[in-house]
Phi, psi and omega in degrees: 000120179283147177254132182294132175227117184237123182239138177236143170264122175286132172260359180218130170229136182217137175241125175266098186299312187294322177268357178059038177247136176253129181242140165218140184198170181253127178284145173080354182281150177286134179273136178256297179204168177236159181222132181254117176243111176051050179065030173242122181258131183241119180262134178250140169274180174302147181084007177055047172250159177292120175259335183190153174229135177239122175252113175281144185051045186311303184305318181287323183292320181267357174067043177224172178284154176302325183294314180309322178296346174280351191240036184278157183256316183207156175217135177234123183246124177239117179244110174264124187240131168240182185286343187250325198226142176248127179235115180261133174228129185233124184242125171239138174256119181253147163271112176228128189041057174060020175234143179283119186238120182270146177222136186230150164226159185226154177201153180216153178204175175281155182267075186277351173271000184054045175294141182298144182294143180156195174234131176242149180217146172224140184211159177199150172231149169249154181256000000 
C-alpha cells in the first residue's frame, strides 16, 4: 500500500503581533475544509493537501517572546495521517541573538474527517 506524501510551499507568512497569531498559506488555492487541532487551524484545499495553517497564541505555544516571532527564518509543518489519528508537528527556526534557534510544537487528534492516510507538509523560509 502506497502512502500519500504531499508537500506544499507556503507563499505567504504573516505574524499578527497584536493577536499573537502566526499564519502561513498558499494564495489562490481553493478552500475545501478546515480542521482545528489544539487551537491550530489547518485549512485543506481540494485533494486534501494543506493550504494554510494558523497558530493561535503562537508566542506562548513556542515559548518565546512576540518580538522573537518577527525574526523567524523557516517554518515546517508536518501532518502525519493514519486512519485513526492525526499527528501535527510544527518546527520554527528563529533568529535569537544572531543564532538560529529551533522551536517545536506537537499536537494530535482523532481523524474524524476521514482524511486519507499519508504525510502532508508545508514549509517556507525567510532570508
